[in-house]
C-alpha positions as CSV (number, residue, x, y, z in Angstrom):
1,M,34.2,-50.8,28.6
2,D,36.1,-51.0,25.3
3,I,35.5,-48.2,22.8
4,S,34.3,-50.8,20.3
5,D,31.4,-51.6,22.7
6,R,30.0,-48.0,22.6
7,R,27.3,-46.8,20.4
8,Q,27.5,-43.4,18.7
9,V,24.4,-41.4,17.8
10,V,24.6,-39.3,14.6
11,T,22.5,-36.2,14.5
12,R,21.5,-33.9,11.7
13,H,20.0,-30.5,12.4
14,G,19.5,-31.5,16.0
15,G,17.6,-34.8,15.3
16,D,18.9,-38.4,15.7
17,V,19.4,-39.9,12.2
18,A,21.7,-42.9,12.7
19,V,23.6,-45.0,15.2
20,V,27.1,-46.3,14.7
21,I,27.7,-49.6,16.4
22,S,30.4,-52.2,16.5
23,M,30.6,-54.9,13.9
24,A,30.0,-57.5,16.6
25,E,26.8,-55.8,17.7
26,Y,25.7,-55.4,14.1
27,R,26.3,-59.1,13.3
28,H,24.4,-60.1,16.5
29,L,21.4,-57.9,15.5
30,R,21.5,-59.0,11.8
31,H,21.8,-62.7,12.4
32,G,20.6,-63.1,16.0
33,G,17.0,-64.0,15.2
34,E,15.1,-66.0,12.7
35,G,14.7,-64.8,9.2
36,F,11.6,-63.0,7.8
37,K,10.3,-66.1,6.1
38,A,10.4,-68.0,9.4
39,F,8.6,-65.1,11.1
40,L,5.8,-65.2,8.5
41,R,5.5,-69.0,8.7
42,S,5.2,-68.8,12.5
43,G,1.9,-67.0,12.2
44,P,-1.5,-68.6,12.5
45,D,-2.7,-71.1,9.9
46,L,-5.3,-69.6,7.7
47,D,-7.7,-71.9,6.0
48,L,-8.8,-69.9,3.0
49,E,-11.4,-71.2,0.6
50,I,-10.9,-69.6,-2.8
51,N,-13.6,-70.1,-5.5
52,R,-12.5,-69.6,-9.1
53,P,-14.7,-69.6,-12.1
54,V,-14.5,-72.8,-14.2
55,L,-15.4,-71.1,-17.5
56,P,-12.5,-70.6,-19.9
57,A,-11.2,-67.1,-20.4
58,R,-12.6,-65.0,-23.2
59,P,-10.5,-64.7,-26.4
60,V,-8.3,-61.6,-26.6
61,G,-7.1,-60.3,-30.0
62,L,-3.4,-59.3,-29.9
63,G,-2.8,-58.5,-33.5
64,E,-3.7,-55.5,-35.7
65,G,-7.3,-55.6,-37.0
66,E,-8.5,-58.3,-34.6
């Protein structure tokens, strides 16, 4: 096993806080799967019916004294 294939665990105060991996492993993990957008799109189709009021919005005064 080449040294670049090994993972190193970094600890702080006795607890694991990080892992040092090779660039090849990082690139595989980073680009190995589909993106987050594709993950969300792969979910079930939700047919939501949204009812919105048809009345116009009330007037809002934005100036001084209105």
